[in-house]
C-alpha positions as CSV (number, residue, x, y, z in Angstrom):
1,X,-219.4,-144.7,42.5
2,X,-221.2,-148.0,41.5
3,X,-224.7,-147.9,43.6
4,X,-225.7,-151.8,43.6
5,X,-228.8,-151.7,45.3
6,X,-229.9,-148.5,42.6
7,X,-229.6,-151.5,39.6
8,X,-231.9,-153.8,42.0
9,X,-234.2,-151.1,41.4
10,X,-233.9,-150.1,38.6
11,X,-234.4,-154.3,37.3
12,X,-237.4,-154.2,39.8
13,X,-239.2,-151.2,37.6
14,X,-238.6,-152.7,34.6
15,X,-240.4,-156.2,35.8
16,X,-243.2,-154.5,37.5
17,X,-243.9,-152.3,33.5
18,X,-243.5,-155.7,31.7
19,X,-247.1,-156.8,32.3
20,X,-245.4,-160.5,32.7
21,X,-247.8,-160.5,36.5
22,X,-250.8,-160.8,38.2
23,X,-251.8,-159.0,41.9
24,X,-253.3,-161.0,44.4
25,X,-254.8,-158.7,47.5
26,X,-255.4,-161.1,50.3
27,X,-258.6,-161.1,52.1
28,X,-256.7,-159.1,55.0
29,X,-255.5,-157.5,53.0
30,X,-258.8,-156.0,51.2
31,X,-260.7,-155.7,54.7
32,X,-257.6,-154.0,55.9
33,X,-257.6,-151.5,53.0
34,X,-261.7,-151.2,53.5
35,X,-261.9,-150.0,56.6
36,X,-258.9,-148.2,56.2
37,X,-260.0,-146.2,53.3
38,X,-263.1,-145.5,55.1
39,X,-262.1,-144.1,58.2
40,X,-259.5,-141.6,56.2
41,X,-262.3,-139.9,54.7
42,X,-263.7,-139.0,57.0
43,X,-260.7,-138.5,58.5
44,X,-259.2,-136.1,56.1
45,X,-261.9,-134.9,53.0
46,X,-262.7,-131.7,52.0
47,X,-264.0,-130.2,49.3
48,X,-261.9,-127.7,48.4
49,X,-259.5,-130.4,48.5
50,X,-260.3,-133.4,46.9
51,X,-256.3,-135.5,47.9
52,X,-259.2,-137.9,50.4
53,X,-261.9,-138.5,48.1
54,X,-264.4,-141.9,47.1
55,X,-262.2,-143.4,45.9
56,X,-259.7,-143.0,48.0
57,X,-259.9,-147.5,48.4
58,X,-258.4,-146.8,45.1
59,X,-255.3,-145.3,45.2
60,X,-254.8,-147.2,48.5
61,X,-254.2,-150.0,46.5
62,X,-252.2,-148.6,43.9
63,X,-249.7,-148.1,47.1
64,X,-250.2,-150.8,47.9
65,X,-249.6,-153.0,44.4
66,X,-246.1,-150.4,44.4
67,X,-244.8,-151.2,47.8
68,X,-246.0,-154.9,46.9
69,X,-243.1,-154.9,43.5
70,X,-240.4,-153.1,45.4
71,X,-240.6,-155.5,48.3
72,X,-240.2,-159.0,45.9
73,X,-242.9,-159.6,47.3
74,X,-243.4,-162.5,45.0
75,X,-242.1,-166.0,45.3
76,X,-242.0,-167.0,41.5
77,X,-241.6,-163.9,39.7
78,X,-245.3,-164.2,38.4
79,X,-247.8,-163.1,40.8
80,X,-247.4,-160.5,43.5
81,X,-249.2,-160.6,46.8
82,X,-250.3,-157.5,48.7
83,X,-250.9,-158.7,52.3
84,X,-251.7,-156.2,55.4
85,X,-248.0,-155.0,55.8
86,X,-248.5,-152.9,52.7
87,X,-251.6,-151.5,53.1
88,X,-250.6,-150.4,56.6
89,X,-247.3,-149.2,55.0
90,X,-249.2,-147.3,52.6
91,X,-252.6,-146.2,54.8
92,X,-250.0,-145.1,57.9
93,X,-248.2,-143.0,54.7
94,X,-250.4,-141.1,53.8
95,X,-251.8,-140.5,57.7
96,X,-248.6,-138.6,57.9
97,X,-248.1,-137.2,55.2
98,X,-252.4,-135.2,54.7
99,X,-251.4,-135.5,59.2
100,X,-248.8,-133.3,58.6
101,X,-249.7,-131.0,55.8
102,X,-252.6,-129.7,58.1
103,X,-255.8,-131.7,55.6
104,X,-257.0,-132.8,58.6
105,X,-257.8,-130.3,60.9
106,X,-258.7,-128.1,56.9
107,X,-261.3,-130.5,57.3
108,X,-263.0,-130.3,60.2
109,X,-262.8,-127.6,60.1
110,X,-265.0,-127.9,55.9
111,X,-266.9,-130.0,59.0
112,X,-268.8,-127.6,61.4
113,X,-268.7,-125.1,59.2
114,X,-270.9,-125.7,57.3
115,X,-274.0,-122.4,57.5
116,X,-277.6,-123.7,57.1
117,X,-280.8,-121.3,58.0
118,X,-281.1,-121.8,61.6
119,X,-277.0,-120.7,62.0
120,X,-277.5,-117.6,60.1
């Protein structure tokens, strides 16, 4: 069965990888991205499972650009604009997945279970 949406998705993918587009982050998107990366790092960082490592801002940025491409956030197909809606969607996705996997609980346990000279 022919699915026109899949054809559009494949064309979007070709355009995304064509390297003919510049990416522009709005100021609000950058501010939100940095704020949320810090919050997610504090909440989910676990040394054993470094999904929320210190470079989380780059992960959020890359995923936000992907979201902007897939939602065709452009006017003339020469510039993609990443806005705070893209960042919010990515952050919500990461929060949900990390929470559902139990990473937040593991991160909190490892933060408070450090052995020091006074507790041993």
